[in-house]
C-alpha positions as CSV (number, residue, x, y, z in Angstrom):
1,M,101.9,70.8,129.8
2,P,104.1,69.9,126.8
3,P,106.3,72.8,125.4
4,G,105.1,74.5,122.2
5,P,107.1,74.5,119.0
6,P,110.4,76.4,119.2
7,R,110.2,80.1,118.4
8,L,111.7,81.2,115.1
9,P,112.9,84.6,113.9
10,L,110.9,86.2,111.1
11,S,113.9,85.8,108.9
12,A,113.5,82.0,109.0
13,R,112.9,80.3,105.6
14,I,109.2,79.5,104.8
15,S,110.2,75.8,104.5
16,V,110.3,75.5,108.3
17,L,106.5,75.4,108.4
18,P,105.2,71.8,108.7
19,G,103.3,70.3,105.7
20,L,105.1,72.3,103.0
21,G,106.6,70.0,100.4
22,P,109.2,71.2,97.8
23,A,106.5,72.0,95.2
24,R,104.5,74.3,97.5
25,T,107.7,75.9,98.9
26,A,108.8,76.6,95.3
27,L,105.4,78.1,94.5
28,L,105.6,80.4,97.5
29,E,109.1,81.5,96.7
30,E,108.2,82.2,93.1
31,N,105.5,84.6,94.5
32,G,108.0,86.4,96.7
33,I,107.3,84.6,99.9
34,Q,110.6,83.2,101.1
35,T,110.6,83.8,104.8
36,L,108.1,83.9,107.7
37,R,108.2,87.7,107.5
38,D,107.2,87.7,103.8
39,L,104.3,85.4,104.6
40,L,103.0,87.5,107.5
41,W,103.5,90.9,105.7
42,S,101.4,89.6,102.8
43,L,98.1,90.8,104.3
44,P,94.5,89.8,103.3
45,F,93.2,91.8,100.4
46,R,89.7,91.9,102.1
47,Y,87.7,90.6,105.0
48,V,84.3,89.0,104.9
49,D,82.2,90.0,107.8
50,R,79.7,87.4,108.9
51,G,77.3,90.3,109.5
52,S,77.5,91.2,105.8
53,I,76.4,87.8,104.6
54,Q,73.0,87.8,103.0
55,T,70.6,84.9,102.6
56,L,69.6,83.9,99.1
57,G,66.0,84.4,100.0
58,S,66.6,88.1,100.9
59,L,67.9,88.7,97.4
60,E,64.8,87.4,95.5
61,G,62.8,90.7,95.8
62,R,65.6,92.7,94.3
63,F,65.4,91.4,90.7
64,L,64.1,94.7,89.2
65,A,65.2,97.1,91.9
66,W,68.8,96.0,91.9
67,D,71.2,98.8,91.5
68,P,74.7,97.7,90.3
69,D,76.3,100.7,92.0
70,R,75.5,99.2,95.4
71,G,78.5,96.9,95.1
72,P,78.8,93.1,95.4
73,V,76.9,90.8,97.7
74,T,78.3,88.0,99.9
75,V,76.5,84.7,100.4
76,V,77.3,81.3,102.0
77,A,75.6,78.4,100.3
78,T,75.9,74.8,99.2
79,L,76.4,73.8,95.5
80,Q,73.5,71.8,94.3
81,E,74.7,71.3,90.8
82,V,77.6,72.3,88.6
83,R,77.6,72.1,84.8
84,Q,79.6,73.4,81.9
85,S,78.4,74.8,78.6
86,S,79.3,77.5,76.2
87,S,77.7,80.8,75.1
88,R,75.5,80.6,72.0
89,I,77.2,83.3,69.9
90,Q,81.0,83.4,70.8
91,R,81.1,79.8,72.0
92,M,82.8,81.0,75.2
93,P,83.1,78.3,77.9
94,L,80.7,78.9,80.8
95,T,80.7,77.3,84.2
96,E,77.3,77.4,85.9
97,A,76.3,76.4,89.4
98,I,73.1,76.4,91.5
99,L,73.6,77.7,95.1
100,E,71.1,76.9,97.9
101,D,71.2,77.9,101.6
102,G,67.7,76.8,102.9
103,S,66.1,80.2,102.2
104,G,66.4,80.2,98.4
105,R,68.4,79.4,95.3
106,L,70.6,81.5,93.1
107,R,72.5,80.8,89.9
108,A,76.2,81.7,89.7
109,I,78.0,81.9,86.3
110,W,81.7,82.1,85.5
111,F,82.9,83.1,82.0
112,N,85.9,81.5,80.2
113,Q,87.1,79.6,83.2
114,P,86.5,76.0,82.3
115,Y,89.0,74.7,85.0
116,L,86.3,75.5,87.6
117,G,84.5,72.4,86.5
118,R,87.4,70.5,88.3
119,T,87.4,72.8,91.3
120,L,83.7,73.0,92.2
121,H,81.7,69.9,93.2
122,P,78.1,69.4,94.2
123,G,77.8,69.3,98.0
124,D,80.6,71.9,98.5
125,R,79.8,74.7,100.9
126,I,81.2,77.9,99.4
127,L,81.4,81.6,100.3
128,A,80.9,83.7,97.1
129,F,80.9,87.4,96.6
130,G,80.3,89.4,93.4
131,P,77.9,91.6,91.5
132,L,74.3,90.6,91.0
133,A,72.9,90.8,87.5
134,A,69.6,90.1,85.7
135,G,70.0,86.9,83.8
136,R,67.7,85.0,81.4
137,N,66.2,83.0,84.3
138,G,66.3,85.7,87.1
139,L,68.9,87.1,89.4
140,E,72.4,85.6,89.1
141,L,75.9,86.2,90.4
142,R,78.3,87.1,87.6
143,S,81.9,85.8,87.9
144,P,81.9,85.9,91.7
145,Q,85.0,85.3,93.7
146,F,84.6,82.3,95.9
147,E,86.2,80.3,98.7
148,V,85.4,76.6,99.3
149,L,84.6,76.3,103.1
150,G,83.9,72.6,103.2
151,R,84.0,69.6,100.9
152,G,81.1,67.3,100.3
153,G,79.2,68.2,103.4
154,S,82.2,67.6,105.7
155,G,80.7,70.0,108.2
156,E,84.0,71.6,109.0
157,D,83.5,75.1,110.1
158,A,86.0,77.4,108.2
159,F,84.3,80.5,109.5
160,P,84.9,80.3,113.3
161,R,85.3,84.0,113.8
162,R,83.3,87.1,112.8
163,F,85.9,88.1,110.1
164,L,87.2,85.7,107.5
165,P,90.4,87.0,105.9
166,L,90.8,86.4,102.1
167,Y,94.1,86.3,100.4
168,R,95.0,86.8,96.7
169,R,94.9,83.5,94.9
170,M,98.4,82.0,94.3
171,G,98.5,78.9,92.2
172,N,96.4,76.1,93.9
173,F,96.7,77.7,97.4
174,S,93.3,78.6,98.7
175,S,92.6,81.3,101.3
176,R,91.8,78.5,103.7
177,Q,95.2,76.9,103.2
178,R,96.9,80.3,103.6
179,N,95.0,80.8,106.8
180,R,96.4,77.6,108.2
181,M,100.0,78.6,107.1
182,V,99.6,82.0,108.7
183,E,98.2,80.5,111.9
184,E,101.2,78.2,112.2
185,A,103.6,81.1,111.4
186,L,102.1,83.3,114.1
187,L,102.3,80.4,116.6
188,R,106.0,79.9,115.9
189,A,107.3,83.4,115.2
190,A,109.4,85.1,117.9
191,E,108.8,88.7,118.7
192,P,111.4,90.7,116.8
193,E,113.5,93.5,118.3
194,D,111.6,96.8,118.2
195,F,113.4,99.5,116.2
196,L,110.5,101.9,116.0
197,P,111.1,105.0,118.2
198,P,108.6,105.6,121.0
199,E,107.3,108.8,119.3
200,L,106.1,106.6,116.4
201,S,105.0,103.5,118.3
202,A,103.1,105.2,121.1
203,G,99.5,103.8,121.3
204,L,100.2,101.2,118.6
205,P,100.5,97.4,119.0
206,D,103.9,95.7,118.8
207,L,104.9,94.3,115.4
208,L,103.9,90.7,116.0
209,G,100.7,91.8,117.7
210,A,99.8,94.0,114.7
211,L,100.3,91.1,112.3
212,R,98.1,88.9,114.5
213,L,95.4,91.5,114.6
214,L,95.4,91.8,110.8
215,H,95.4,88.1,110.0
216,Q,93.1,87.1,112.9
217,P,90.9,90.2,113.6
218,P,89.0,89.9,116.9
219,D,85.2,89.9,116.6
220,E,85.1,93.4,118.1
221,S,87.2,94.9,115.3
222,D,85.9,97.9,113.3
223,A,84.9,96.4,109.9
224,G,85.1,99.7,108.1
225,A,88.6,100.4,109.4
226,L,89.8,96.9,108.4
227,E,88.6,97.4,104.8
228,A,90.1,101.0,104.7
229,R,93.4,99.7,106.1
230,A,93.1,102.3,108.8
231,T,93.4,100.3,112.0
232,P,96.2,100.9,114.6
233,A,97.7,97.6,113.4
234,H,97.9,98.9,109.8
235,R,99.4,102.2,111.1
236,R,102.1,100.2,113.0
237,L,103.1,98.4,109.8
238,A,103.0,101.6,107.8
239,C,105.3,103.2,110.4
240,E,107.8,100.4,110.1
241,E,108.0,100.9,106.3
242,L,108.0,104.7,106.3
243,F,110.5,105.0,109.2
244,A,112.9,102.7,107.3
245,F,112.3,104.7,104.2
246,G,112.9,108.0,106.1
247,L,116.2,106.7,107.5
248,G,117.4,105.7,104.1
249,V,116.6,109.0,102.5
250,V,118.2,111.0,105.3
251,L,121.3,108.8,105.3
252,R,121.6,109.2,101.5
253,R,121.2,113.0,101.8
254,S,123.8,113.3,104.6
255,G,126.2,111.2,102.5
256,R,125.7,113.5,99.6
257,L,126.2,116.6,101.7
258,A,129.5,115.1,102.9
259,R,130.8,114.7,99.4
260,R,132.9,117.4,97.8
261,G,131.6,118.6,94.5
262,V,133.3,120.5,91.7
263,L,133.0,124.2,92.7
264,I,131.6,126.2,89.7
265,P,133.0,129.7,90.0
266,T,130.8,132.8,89.5
267,S,131.6,136.5,88.9
268,P,129.9,139.7,87.9
269,E,131.3,139.2,84.4
270,L,129.7,135.7,84.2
271,G,126.4,137.2,85.4
272,E,126.5,139.7,82.6
273,R,127.4,137.0,80.0
274,L,124.4,134.9,81.2
275,R,122.0,137.9,81.1
276,S,123.1,138.7,77.6
277,L,121.9,135.2,76.4
278,L,118.4,135.8,77.7
279,P,115.8,137.2,75.2
280,F,113.5,138.3,78.1
281,H,113.4,138.9,81.8
282,L,113.0,135.9,84.2
283,T,109.9,135.6,86.4
284,A,110.4,136.0,90.1
285,A,110.0,132.2,90.5
286,Q,112.7,131.6,87.9
287,R,115.0,134.0,89.7
288,R,114.4,132.3,93.0
289,A,115.1,128.8,91.5
290,F,118.3,129.9,89.7
291,K,119.5,131.6,92.9
292,D,119.1,128.2,94.7
293,I,121.0,126.5,91.9
294,V,123.9,129.1,92.0
295,E,124.2,128.6,95.8
296,D,124.4,124.8,95.2
297,L,127.0,125.1,92.4
298,T,129.2,127.5,94.4
299,S,128.9,125.6,97.8
300,G,131.6,123.0,97.1
301,R,129.0,120.2,97.5
302,V,127.4,118.0,94.9
303,M,124.1,119.6,93.8
304,H,121.1,117.2,93.7
305,R,118.1,119.5,93.0
306,L,114.6,118.8,91.7
307,L,113.1,121.7,89.7
308,Q,109.3,121.4,89.6
309,G,107.1,123.6,87.6
310,D,103.7,123.6,85.9
311,V,103.3,123.4,82.2
312,G,104.8,126.5,80.6
313,S,106.4,127.8,83.8
314,G,109.9,128.2,82.2
315,K,111.9,125.2,83.5
316,T,113.8,125.0,80.2
317,M,115.2,128.5,80.6
318,V,116.4,127.8,84.1
319,A,118.0,124.6,82.9
320,F,119.7,126.5,80.1
321,L,121.1,129.1,82.5
322,T,122.4,126.3,84.7
323,M,124.1,124.6,81.8
324,A,125.5,128.0,80.6
325,M,127.0,128.7,84.0
326,V,129.0,125.4,83.8
327,A,129.8,125.6,80.1
328,E,131.0,129.2,80.2
329,T,133.4,128.4,83.1
330,G,135.2,125.5,81.3
331,G,133.0,122.5,82.0
332,Q,130.6,120.3,80.1
333,A,126.8,120.1,80.7
334,A,124.6,117.4,79.4
335,L,120.8,117.5,79.1
336,L,119.0,114.1,78.9
337,A,115.6,114.2,77.2
338,P,113.1,111.3,77.1
339,T,112.2,111.6,73.4
340,E,114.0,112.6,70.2
341,V,111.3,115.2,69.5
342,L,112.0,116.9,72.8
343,A,115.8,116.6,72.5
344,R,115.7,118.3,69.0
345,Q,113.5,121.0,70.4
346,H,115.8,121.7,73.3
347,A,118.8,121.8,70.9
348,D,116.9,124.3,68.6
349,T,116.1,126.5,71.6
350,F,119.6,126.4,73.0
351,S,121.0,127.1,69.5
352,R,118.9,130.3,69.2
353,L,119.9,131.5,72.7
354,L,123.6,130.8,72.1
355,G,123.7,132.7,68.8
356,P,127.3,132.8,67.5
357,G,128.3,130.3,70.3
358,R,126.0,127.6,68.9
359,D,129.0,125.8,67.5
360,R,129.7,124.6,71.1
361,L,126.4,122.7,71.1
362,Q,126.2,119.0,70.2
363,L,123.0,117.0,69.7
364,L,123.4,113.2,70.1
365,L,120.6,110.9,69.0
366,G,120.4,107.1,68.5
367,P,119.5,107.0,64.8
368,M,122.1,109.6,63.6
369,R,124.2,108.6,60.6
370,A,127.5,106.8,61.5
371,G,129.8,109.6,60.3
372,E,127.7,112.3,62.0
373,K,127.7,110.3,65.3
374,R,131.5,109.7,65.2
375,E,132.0,113.5,64.7
376,G,129.7,114.3,67.6
377,L,131.4,111.7,69.9
378,A,134.8,113.2,69.0
379,R,133.6,116.7,69.9
380,I,132.3,115.5,73.2
381,R,135.4,113.6,74.0
382,S,137.7,116.6,73.2
383,G,135.6,119.1,75.1
384,E,134.9,121.1,72.0
385,A,131.2,120.5,72.7
386,A,130.3,122.1,76.0
387,Y,126.5,122.0,75.7
388,I,125.4,118.4,75.0
389,V,121.7,117.4,74.4
390,G,120.6,113.9,73.8
391,T,118.3,110.9,74.5
392,H,119.2,107.5,75.8
393,A,122.2,107.6,73.3
394,L,124.1,109.5,76.1
395,F,124.2,106.2,78.1
396,Q,126.2,104.3,75.5
397,E,129.7,103.2,76.4
398,S,131.1,105.0,73.4
399,V,130.2,108.3,74.9
400,N,133.1,109.8,76.8
401,F,133.2,113.3,78.3
402,Q,136.2,115.5,78.6
403,G,134.9,117.2,81.8
404,L,131.3,116.5,82.6
405,R,130.3,118.9,85.5
406,L,126.5,118.9,85.2
407,V,123.7,116.5,84.2
408,V,120.2,117.9,83.6
409,V,117.4,115.4,83.3
410,D,114.1,116.5,81.7
411,E,111.0,114.6,82.7
412,Q,112.7,112.9,85.6
413,Q,110.1,110.1,86.1
414,R,110.6,108.7,82.6
415,F,114.1,107.4,83.4
416,G,115.0,104.6,85.7
417,V,117.4,105.2,88.5
418,R,120.1,102.9,87.0
419,Q,119.9,104.8,83.7
420,R,120.5,108.1,85.5
421,E,123.3,106.6,87.6
422,A,125.0,105.3,84.4
423,L,125.2,108.8,83.0
424,K,126.3,110.2,86.3
425,E,129.3,107.8,86.4
426,K,130.6,109.1,83.1
427,G,131.5,112.3,84.8
428,G,132.8,111.1,88.1
429,D,130.5,113.0,90.4
430,P,128.8,115.8,88.5
431,H,126.1,118.1,89.7
432,W,122.6,116.9,89.2
433,L,119.5,118.9,88.2
434,V,116.3,117.0,87.5
435,M,113.1,118.5,86.1
436,S,109.5,117.4,86.3
437,A,106.6,119.1,84.5
438,T,104.2,116.9,86.5
439,P,103.6,118.9,89.7
440,I,104.0,116.6,92.7
441,P,102.8,117.3,96.2
442,R,105.7,117.7,98.6
443,S,105.2,114.4,100.5
444,L,105.2,112.4,97.3
445,A,108.2,114.3,96.0
446,L,110.0,113.3,99.2
447,A,109.3,109.7,98.5
448,L,110.1,109.8,94.8
449,F,113.1,112.1,94.8
450,G,114.5,111.1,98.2
451,D,117.5,113.3,98.9
452,L,117.0,116.0,96.3
453,D,116.5,119.6,97.3
454,Q,113.5,121.2,95.7
455,S,112.7,124.4,93.8
456,V,109.3,125.2,92.5
457,L,108.3,127.4,89.6
458,D,104.8,128.5,90.8
459,E,104.1,131.3,88.3
460,L,103.8,131.6,84.5
461,P,105.7,134.0,82.3
462,P,103.8,137.2,81.5
463,G,101.6,137.0,78.4
464,R,100.4,133.4,79.0
465,Q,96.6,133.4,78.9
466,P,94.4,130.8,80.6
467,I,93.3,128.1,78.2
468,A,89.6,127.8,77.7
469,T,88.7,124.3,78.7
470,K,85.4,122.5,77.9
471,L,84.0,119.1,78.3
472,V,81.9,118.1,75.2
473,E,79.7,115.1,74.8
474,P,80.4,113.1,71.7
475,E,77.0,113.9,70.3
476,D,77.9,117.6,70.4
477,A,81.4,117.0,68.8
478,E,80.4,119.3,65.9
479,R,80.9,122.2,68.3
480,A,84.6,121.2,68.6
481,W,85.1,120.9,64.9
482,V,83.4,124.3,64.2
483,L,85.7,126.0,66.7
484,M,88.7,124.1,65.1
485,E,87.7,125.2,61.6
486,R,87.4,128.8,62.8
487,E,91.0,128.8,64.2
488,L,92.4,127.0,61.1
489,A,90.7,129.7,58.9
490,E,92.7,132.3,60.8
491,G,95.9,130.6,60.1
492,R,96.2,128.7,63.4
493,Q,97.1,125.0,63.9
494,A,95.4,122.3,65.9
495,Y,96.1,119.0,67.7
496,V,93.7,116.1,67.8
497,V,94.6,113.3,70.4
498,S,93.4,109.7,70.1
499,P,93.8,107.2,72.9
500,A,94.4,104.1,70.6
501,I,96.4,103.3,67.6
502,D,94.0,100.6,66.4
503,P,90.8,98.9,67.7
504,S,92.7,95.9,69.1
505,D,94.6,98.1,71.6
506,E,91.7,98.4,74.0
507,G,90.3,94.9,74.0
508,K,86.6,94.8,74.6
509,V,86.3,98.6,75.1
510,S,84.7,100.2,72.1
511,L,86.9,103.1,71.1
512,R,87.4,105.3,68.0
513,D,91.0,104.6,67.1
514,I,93.4,106.9,65.4
515,Q,92.6,105.4,61.9
516,A,88.9,106.1,62.3
517,M,89.7,109.6,63.6
518,E,91.9,110.3,60.5
519,E,89.0,109.4,58.2
520,L,86.7,111.6,60.2
521,L,89.1,114.6,60.0
522,Q,89.8,114.1,56.3
523,S,86.0,114.2,55.6
524,R,85.4,117.1,58.0
525,F,88.4,119.2,56.9
526,P,88.9,118.4,53.2
527,G,92.0,119.9,51.6
528,R,93.8,120.4,55.0
529,A,97.1,118.5,55.4
530,I,97.0,116.1,58.4
531,E,100.1,114.7,60.0
532,V,99.5,111.4,61.9
533,V,102.0,110.4,64.6
534,H,102.1,107.5,67.1
535,G,104.6,105.3,68.9
536,R,104.7,102.6,66.2
537,L,106.3,104.9,63.6
538,R,110.0,104.6,62.8
539,T,111.9,107.3,64.6
540,A,112.9,109.1,61.4
541,E,109.3,109.1,60.0
542,L,107.9,110.4,63.3
543,A,110.5,113.2,63.4
544,S,109.7,114.1,59.7
545,R,106.0,114.3,60.3
546,M,106.5,116.3,63.5
547,A,108.8,118.7,61.7
548,R,106.2,119.4,59.0
549,F,103.7,120.3,61.8
550,V,106.1,122.3,63.9
551,G,107.3,124.2,60.8
552,G,103.7,125.1,59.9
553,A,103.5,123.1,56.6
554,S,100.6,121.0,58.1
555,P,97.8,122.7,60.1
556,I,96.5,119.5,61.8
557,L,98.5,117.0,64.0
558,L,96.6,113.8,64.9
559,A,98.5,112.0,67.5
560,T,98.6,109.6,70.5
561,T,100.3,110.8,73.7
562,V,103.7,110.9,72.0
563,I,103.1,114.7,72.1
564,E,102.5,114.8,75.8
565,V,105.8,116.5,76.5
566,G,108.1,118.8,74.6
567,V,106.2,119.9,71.5
568,D,106.3,123.7,71.4
569,V,104.2,125.2,68.6
570,P,103.1,128.8,69.5
571,N,100.8,128.9,66.5
572,A,98.7,125.9,67.8
573,T,95.6,127.2,69.5
574,V,93.2,124.2,69.7
575,M,93.5,120.7,71.1
576,V,90.6,118.1,70.9
577,V,91.1,115.0,73.0
578,D,88.9,112.0,71.9
579,H,87.7,109.6,74.7
580,A,89.2,111.9,77.3
581,E,88.1,109.5,80.1
582,R,90.9,107.2,79.0
583,F,93.6,109.6,80.3
584,G,94.7,110.5,83.8
585,L,94.1,114.1,84.9
586,S,97.7,115.0,85.0
587,Q,98.2,113.5,81.6
588,L,95.4,115.6,80.2
589,H,96.9,118.7,81.9
590,Q,100.2,118.0,80.2
591,L,98.4,117.7,76.9
592,R,96.6,120.9,77.5
593,G,100.0,122.6,78.0
594,R,100.8,122.0,74.3
595,V,98.4,124.9,73.4
596,G,98.4,128.4,74.8
597,R,102.1,128.8,74.1
598,G,101.7,131.9,71.9
599,G,99.9,135.2,72.4
600,A,96.5,134.1,71.0
601,K,93.6,132.7,73.0
602,S,93.7,128.8,73.1
603,H,91.1,126.1,73.5
604,F,91.2,122.6,75.1
605,L,88.2,120.4,74.3
606,M,87.6,117.0,75.9
607,L,85.2,114.6,74.1
608,S,83.6,112.2,76.7
609,R,80.3,111.1,78.0
610,S,81.7,109.2,81.1
611,E,83.7,110.2,84.2
612,T,82.5,113.7,83.7
613,E,82.8,114.5,87.4
614,R,86.5,113.6,87.4
615,L,87.2,115.5,84.1
616,Q,85.4,118.5,85.5
617,V,88.4,119.2,87.6
618,L,90.3,120.3,84.5
619,V,87.5,122.7,83.6
620,E,87.5,124.2,87.1
621,T,91.3,124.8,87.5
622,Q,94.5,125.1,85.7
623,D,96.6,124.7,88.8
624,G,98.8,121.7,88.1
625,F,99.4,120.9,91.8
626,R,95.7,120.8,92.6
627,I,95.1,118.6,89.5
628,A,98.0,116.3,90.4
629,Q,96.7,115.9,94.0
630,R,93.3,114.9,92.8
631,D,94.8,112.5,90.2
632,L,96.9,110.9,92.9
633,E,93.9,110.4,95.1
634,L,91.9,108.8,92.3
635,R,94.6,106.6,90.8
636,G,97.4,106.1,93.3
637,P,101.1,106.9,92.6
638,G,101.7,103.8,90.5
639,E,99.2,104.6,87.8
640,F,99.8,108.4,88.3
641,F,103.4,107.9,87.0
642,G,102.7,105.1,84.6
643,T,104.5,101.8,84.1
644,R,107.7,103.6,83.0
645,Q,108.3,104.9,86.5
646,S,110.9,102.7,88.1
647,G,111.8,104.7,91.2
648,L,108.7,104.1,93.4
649,P,109.3,102.5,96.8
650,Q,107.8,99.0,97.0
651,F,105.6,99.5,100.1
652,E,103.4,96.7,101.2
653,V,101.2,98.5,103.7
654,A,102.0,102.2,103.6
655,D,100.3,104.3,100.9
656,L,102.0,107.4,99.7
657,V,98.8,109.3,99.2
658,R,96.8,108.2,102.2
659,D,99.8,108.3,104.6
660,R,101.5,111.4,103.3
661,A,101.3,113.1,106.8
662,L,102.8,110.0,108.4
663,L,105.6,109.9,105.8
664,L,106.6,113.5,106.7
665,N,106.5,112.6,110.5
666,C,108.6,109.5,110.0
667,R,111.1,111.6,108.0
668,E,111.4,114.1,110.8
669,V,111.9,111.3,113.4
670,A,114.5,109.6,111.2
671,E,116.5,112.9,111.1
672,R,116.5,113.0,115.0
673,V,117.4,109.3,115.3
674,L,120.3,109.6,112.8
675,A,121.6,112.7,114.6
676,K,122.2,110.4,117.6
677,G,123.7,107.6,115.5
678,L,122.5,104.0,114.7
679,S,123.5,100.9,116.6
680,E,124.9,97.8,114.7
681,A,121.5,96.1,115.2
682,Q,119.6,99.1,113.8
683,T,122.0,99.3,110.8
684,A,121.4,95.6,110.0
685,W,117.6,96.0,110.3
686,L,117.7,99.1,108.0
687,R,119.8,97.3,105.5
688,A,117.3,94.4,105.4
689,E,114.4,96.8,105.1
690,Q,116.1,98.8,102.3
691,A,116.6,95.6,100.3
692,R,113.0,94.4,100.9
693,L,111.4,97.6,99.9
694,K,113.9,98.2,97.0
695,L,114.5,101.6,98.6
696,A,118.1,101.6,97.4
697,E,116.7,102.3,93.9
698,V,114.9,105.4,95.0
699,S,116.8,108.5,93.9
């Protein structure tokens, strides 16, 4: 029997596979597939089960009874004819095909994809899956995804097993070609050394076996588990990623704990000085959090602490006390805010609290006048400014501190890791306090904020009333405007939030944009001053309009989500959110936190006729942690934090929401493994995994 091809490590370049020319190799590499490991870890996005394939004849009786919520159908048929045309009104290119499988015929139609006329040919046998719809001439498949199984009646069976894995389209690579590449890679790949501890790998296939099971599922596989990515093979790959992540986090934490930090002294006299700055008593949760911080600052180690708290829980006061502890003992403390509005508000709050000592406070913003900025930079450089509040301007090379001992970051997830590190380097190795008003379940906080210790503010200051929250159908919007008119008549102020700046923002989705809402409000509330703010305004103009509302000169603020964080107007008692379905639950909860900041009863009204079951969560609870958990389950962590979040681990199989229990388990195992020490081989493996998952960027 002739020997098989030589076994290759998973780190071998993809170009070792036969039949790959320079052009295809380059295409693979452009899509992040450079090694055999990259290819094999790029799993199918779905599986077609032969048992789920329906004959065309079985679909004919469902013309009127078809329910679109039942999901897509999957068929295998031969193309009888393919033609191209265009829609009558918009002149959009259409590609139409007639499918036949011996039991019946079905029309398939693709919109605005004229290149399909060169891809599909009469006689081709294709697998197609997509939604059914009622067309002009009967039932039809609308924009189905497809895979060509055979060309021109070649008879080649591309469906030899029960499950056909389908891969995301990549240039001119079809799933069929990917299948062949994967088969060749599995044939040639050598079993890698196993670095997963027995307590994690028990009962699971080895790594190469898991990859084989997921690319070539046996006929007896559980179809539901495959689709849900819940097989033992999926768990094995998730364990590989989460264990590597856990090791990295624990290593980073142990490295930090070994570093000597500037010891911030404390004394009874300092305690009295700090208490004298407070206009009210702290809540029990605030006292616990500040006690944690004091222990960090006086430990001789570098503090890295995450301060979490729901909207209105008093994080700013804890941050101020922390800055005061540093500033009143000879150091400098800098607070980094994501927006100028929030930075100005923090500076105003600190100025009031400091009283006669406010001359030691410096605000630093990008658009400040040149002379004003020079003066501020000089005060920071000399140490005259002990309390520094700013935005991204604090990252600039021209900013030099005399003795930076503490960095406070507000709204942690809005800053990239490299930005935070750039500020950190300006002070050598300062203490680090990061705050997040988006409550995050512990498992995800471990993933996002790696080696940070955590304090949670889980109670609101006394006097804060629950906010009356209602879901209102657009047809009943007059109820919202009547309530708003009543509050305005009593001298209160109101927010109205719009999801779009202009109609083009949302493509084909019909939305009332901020301009249309401004016209509606002007007609509904004649004589009332309305400030309109959004992200396209110049910074100075946005700040000016916000100042008029915050100062009470204008009773109504119409805005996009630029007001999501930081705006504190105790006199505002109403917020109306238009098209509430366009926002995430946590985002809506943040917006709701802009009202209810004074002593008067406040109202939060969501205008929407869709996704009412999801939005009902906000009506039922004001617990930010419960809301965040539901939001994560519905949208996943990427969407939950938005595109600005740059610290998420780049997992390929593990899911931070679905696998949160596994994440905690892997973290615990990683701590035990590191206590015994890593071998050279384990260290090299971990380094490769960290680079692949971009875990080095997770703070």
